[in-house]
N, C-alpha and C positions, 0 to 999 in steps of 0.2 A: 504493498501499499505506499510505502515513504517514497520508491523509487514513483511511483506516479503519482502523487504531491509535486515532487522536485521537478517532474516532465512538466507538470499543468504549472508551477510556478516560474519554471522558465520561460515556456512558452506567455504565460501570461504578462510576465515582466516588459519581455520584448514585442508583446505586440500593444500595452497600454502608450510606449511612448509613441506607435504608429497612431493607435487610434487620437492619442491627445493633437499631433496634428494635422490630422483629421478634421477631428472639431476646429481648432485656430481655423484654419481653411476655409471648413464652412461656413464660420461666424464674418470671415471676413467676405467670401463671396454674396452672403443673404443677404447685404450689405453695400452689394455692388450692381447688383444685379436684381428687377422685380420680381413677385411671384406667378405674375406671366411668362415672365422667361423662364423659370424654373419650372414651373409647370411644362412648357413645351417639348426641355429637355429629359424631365421628367419623362412624357408623352413617348417619347421615341427608344430612351433609354431600358424601361421593357423589353421591348424588342432586340435591344443590343446584349442584353442581359440573357435571354433563353438562345438566340445562335451561340453565345460564348460558353453556353452549357450542352448544346446538342453539340459543340465542337472540342468540347474537354470530353465528351462519350463518357462519364464513370470513368477513365483509366487512371486519374488521381490513385482515390483509394486501393483501387488494383495494383497499383505500382508499388505504392506505401506496404502492401502485404506481400510484396515478394522476397523472397528469402537471396537469391541470385537472378542473375541478369547478365548473361555474356554481351559482349560489344556490338558483335554484328544485328543482333537481336534491340542491342539502345538502341543500335542508329540508323534501324530500321522502322523503328517505334516515331523516332525524333523525324524521320523525311516524311512518314507518313504526317505527323501532325503539322506540317509544314506544307504539306497539299490542301491541307484538310483548310486552314488558314486563308490560305489564298481563294480557295474557293468557298470558303463561307463570305469574305469581302465582295466578292463578284456579286454573288447571291443578293446580298443584304443591297449592293445598289441595283441591283435588276428590278427587285422588289422596293424599291424607294415613292414610286408613284404611288402604289399600291395604299402605302403609311398615309401618304400626300389627303390620296383618297377616302382614306375610311376617317383620321381624325380634324377633316378640313380646315387644318392649321395650314395657311400657305406659305409660309415662313420656313416649312420641317427641312426643305431639300438643304438648304443650307448645312444640314447637321450631320447628311445623312456619308459624304466621303470622309472625315473624320470618324462616325462613327464606324465604318467599313476598315479602316487603318489598324482600330483598336481589336477589332474583332480578328483579325489576321497577325498581328502581335500576341495575343493572349493564346492564341493555339499555341505559336512558337512556343511558349513560355510552359505547357503544359508537364512536358516530360522533366526541365531541369528545378522546378517548383516541388513536382511531387519529390524525386530527389534529395532536396533539401526539407521536405517536411519527415520522409522519411528517418532522415538523418538526425530530426530534431533541430535540426540548422535555424531556431528561433530568433536569431539575432541577426545574423544576414538576412533574413525576410524581411523584418520588420525595420532595417535602416534600408533597404530599398523601398520599401512603401516611403517614409518619412522623406527620403531624397525624392521620389516621384510626388509627394503631394507638392516639397517647397519647388521643384521645377515646375511644376503644374501651374500652381499657383501664380509667381512669374510670370510666365507666358500668356495665362490667361488676363491678369491685369493689365501686361504690356499691349496684348492686342486690344483692349477693350479702346484703343485710345484711336484704333487704327479702323476696327471693323466691329458690321452692327455688333449688338449684346449676346446672340443667340451661337452666331460666327466664333468669339472669345471664350465666349464657357464652353462653345464645343468642342476648344483645342483640348482640354482636359482631358478628357477620354482616352487618345492615342498616346498624350505624352506619358500619361500614371504607367499606360500599357508595356510603352519602348523601355521604360525605364526600372520596371520590374521584370521583363525577361534581361535587359542586357546586365544585372546584379546575376541574378537566377543561374543563366548560362555560364556565367564569370565563376561563379562560386561552386556551380554542380563541379567541376574537378577535382574538388577534393572529398565527393561522396565514394560511399563506397562502388559504385557502377561508373566513375568516371563521366567527363563532358562529354557530350554527346555530338553524332556528327551526322551530316544528313546522308540516309543509306535508304537502299531500295529494298531491302528485304523487308515489306510490308506485312506477313503473315505472320511475324513475333506477336502481331499481336492478337491472335489468335488463344491464348492459353488466359488471354487478359478478359476475354469476350464474357466469361459464365460471372464474374464477377461485375464486368463493368459495364454487361448488359440491364441486370437488374436497377444496379447505382444509375446506371443512366434513366431507365424508363420511370424511377423511381425520382428525379430529379427534375424530370420535365411534366410527370403528375404537381410534384410540389411545387415547382417553377408558377404553372400554371394556376393553381387553386389561392398563390401567396399573392400574384401580381394583375389577377383579373380585376381585382378593386382598381389596378391604376387605369388599366386600359376604358375601364367602365365612366369611372369618374373621368377622365380628361375626354372622352367622349359624348357623355351626359350633361354632364355640369361643369365642363369647360375646362381652360388651360389655369385659370386664377384659382379656380378652388382646387384644382387639382394638386397647385405649386404649394399650395396651402397644407393640402392632407400629405403629401409625399415628405414636405419638410416635417410635419407631426410625427410623422409615421417615422423618418428618419431620425429623429430626437431621441424618441421609444426605442430604437434599436439601439442606442448608445450603451442603456447598461446592459444590453444581451450581449454584446460586442466587449464589454470589460469584463462580464460573468460567464457567459462560456463562447462564444465564439474566439475569445484569444484562449481558450484553454481544449476543446475541442480538436482541435490539429495534434495536441498531444497524447490523449487517452488510447486512439487507436497506434501510435506508436510505441506506445509504455505497455498497454497489454496485450500486443498479437503473443507474445510467449506464453500465457495466459489461458488460450483459446479451449485447450483441455479442462479447466479447474473454473469450470459454472459455479461453484460455492465459494471461491475468492472471488470471484466477480463480484457476486453478489454483495458479498461484502461491502466492496467499494464503493459498490453503485446505490448501496443504500442511505453510506454513509456522503457521500458528495450530493447527493439529488438532496437528502434532509437540508444542507445547510444552505444548498443553493437556492430551497424555496425560499428560505428565511432572509438572504439576501435578496433575492428578488421582491417578496412584501417589502421589505424595508426603502427601496427606492422606489417603487409603486407610491407608498404615501409619501415620499419627498417630491417625485414629480406631481402628484396630483396636488399637492398642499400649495408647491413654490410656482407651479404652471405658470404664472404670469409673470413674476421674473425672472425664470428662467428665459421665455421667452425674448423678455425685453433685452436681456442680458446675451443670448446668442444670437438672434436674427436682428432685432429691432423696432423699432414702435410698427412697422407696417405689416408685421406676422401677427401682432396682438389676434387677429377673429384664430388663428388656431389653439387658441389658448380653449375653449371646451371642447377639441378633437382633441389634445394630448392629453387632459384629463382622463378619459375614457380608454384610450390607448393604454395609457399606464395600465389601468388595472388588466391586461392582459400581460405584463409582465412577468410576473410571478410564474406562472403555466408557462409562456414562451421557454422562460431561463431552465427550467428543468426538461420541457419535451426537447429544447435545443438539443441534447448531450445523450439523446439515445440513438442517431444514428450511428455514434459511434461506438455502440455499443453489440449493435448489428454488426455493422464492419468488421469488427476486435475478431467476430465467430464467423465470416464469412455468409454470414445472412442477409444476403442485399436480395431475397427471394421474401422473406419477412418486411424488409423495410419498403419492399414495391407495394406491397399488400396495404403498408400503411398508408401510404402514398395514395391508392385506390382511396382507401376510405375515407383519407383528409380533403382529397381533391374534391369527394363529393359533400362532405360538410360545408368545404369553405366556397366554394360556388355557391352551393346554396343559400350561404349566406349572406353574401357579396351579392346578389342577385333580387334577395330579399329587402338589403338595405338601401342598394342604388333606385331601387321600384318605389320606394319610399321618400328619397327626394332630399335627403339632408344626409351629410358627412357622419353626423350623431346617431342615425339609427345604422348607419353603417357598423361604425366602430362598436356599437353592442351588439349587431350580427355576429360581428368577427370575435367580439368576450365569450357569446356562449360557444361557435366552431371551435376555439383553441381548446376550450374544457372538454369539448365530448372528445378528439381526437387525442387528447391527454390521456383520457380513460384506455380507450383505445390502444394507443401504440403500447402503453406500460402492460398492458392484459397478455399480448403477444409477445411480451420481450420476458415475462416474467413465467409465462406457462412455455415456450419453446426453449428458450436459451438458458435462464437463470435457476432454474429448477425451483419452481413455484415462491412464493415469499412476496405474491400481489397486494395480501391483506395489507401486510406488516408495513408495505410499501405507503398503502393508501392511509393508514392511521398517523406514520410519519410528516405527512401531507396535509394534516386537518390543520395546525397552525396558520399555515399560507393560505388557506382555505377561507379559514372564519375569519381572516384578514380583507381579504378578496371580499367576500360576500358583504363586510362591513361600509367597506366605501363603496362599495357598486348603490346597497343600499342606500345611504345617506347621498351619493348623486342624483336617485331617483328620487328622491321626495325631497331634494333643494335644486 
């Protein structure tokens, strides 16, 4: 257990540096650009992230789980990701007119070439990034993220003086991707598998497909269910409200990043040697999730009470309409903080098939919630619907995890979640009555 917590501490410490830089950049950009500009870039970024996810193909967790990889196979996988990147970029450019027609946002074509370049570079980084995560080289990854944010921020602010706001903010996407790829490729030479070179042995991906196939299917379902809200808000409620919703959601995600996204990269590499010891992993899981639930509750309470001051400090006065939205979204933090770690435990035991089943269920509940919320015509209704949906998905995912992987313990797990559940229930009741 101590090895896991050391790995988590290492991951979290390095990630926090990157998150601090990202948040500082967000504060500056929120004052430099209007909600409408943020809404427009958020609209296209949904599709950018989807293409990026498809390009990744679920290979990351599969590569992390490998015990060996010869140079020929390594170079073949890298060569394939290069072709995937070029193909993704070309496809995104070709589909640009469809995005414009869908959103009815005439300025959208300005961002498309920048997004396409970012997609290509992110695909090239798949293998070297996975190698660094496998080695638990979190400091190098964080260094790349920090430098990427600094360079991108400087370029965006400089470009803002000479080009349109949308064009300027679009520069951030390929800049961050380029810096991350450059650093990951450079540091990959220190990993067990060595620095990759473009190869033609594309069949090397075949052994990865059993794990990566289910992982990709889960990622697509999870992405669709988690991002349909942005798509529908942008189409039916408009770019200004999408800007408010997107920034509110991103602000809510910072506690998730600090508490779980910073540690989940460490869980699978640290536990992959215990894949035949479910009882041992069960103890670690219950200890970790209990602590996370209480930390998530503390974050939810703090954001709920201090929503207005946080918005003023982080984004400025023009974003105050986001206060009711961020209050409601804060209530989802405890359940999301715990739920966000579940995927790493499924991956540790190479049970991405079960992860895919969770994704199917979550997609159904989240899509239903989003459609109900949007049809009621307000961001507040959407947030209430998502709160219910996340809790339903929570029970389903952890039931499967305990039944099929961790040899039981579901009731004990739920018992340890009671304090956080009571806290969220009290906040939700208070909000509904006031």
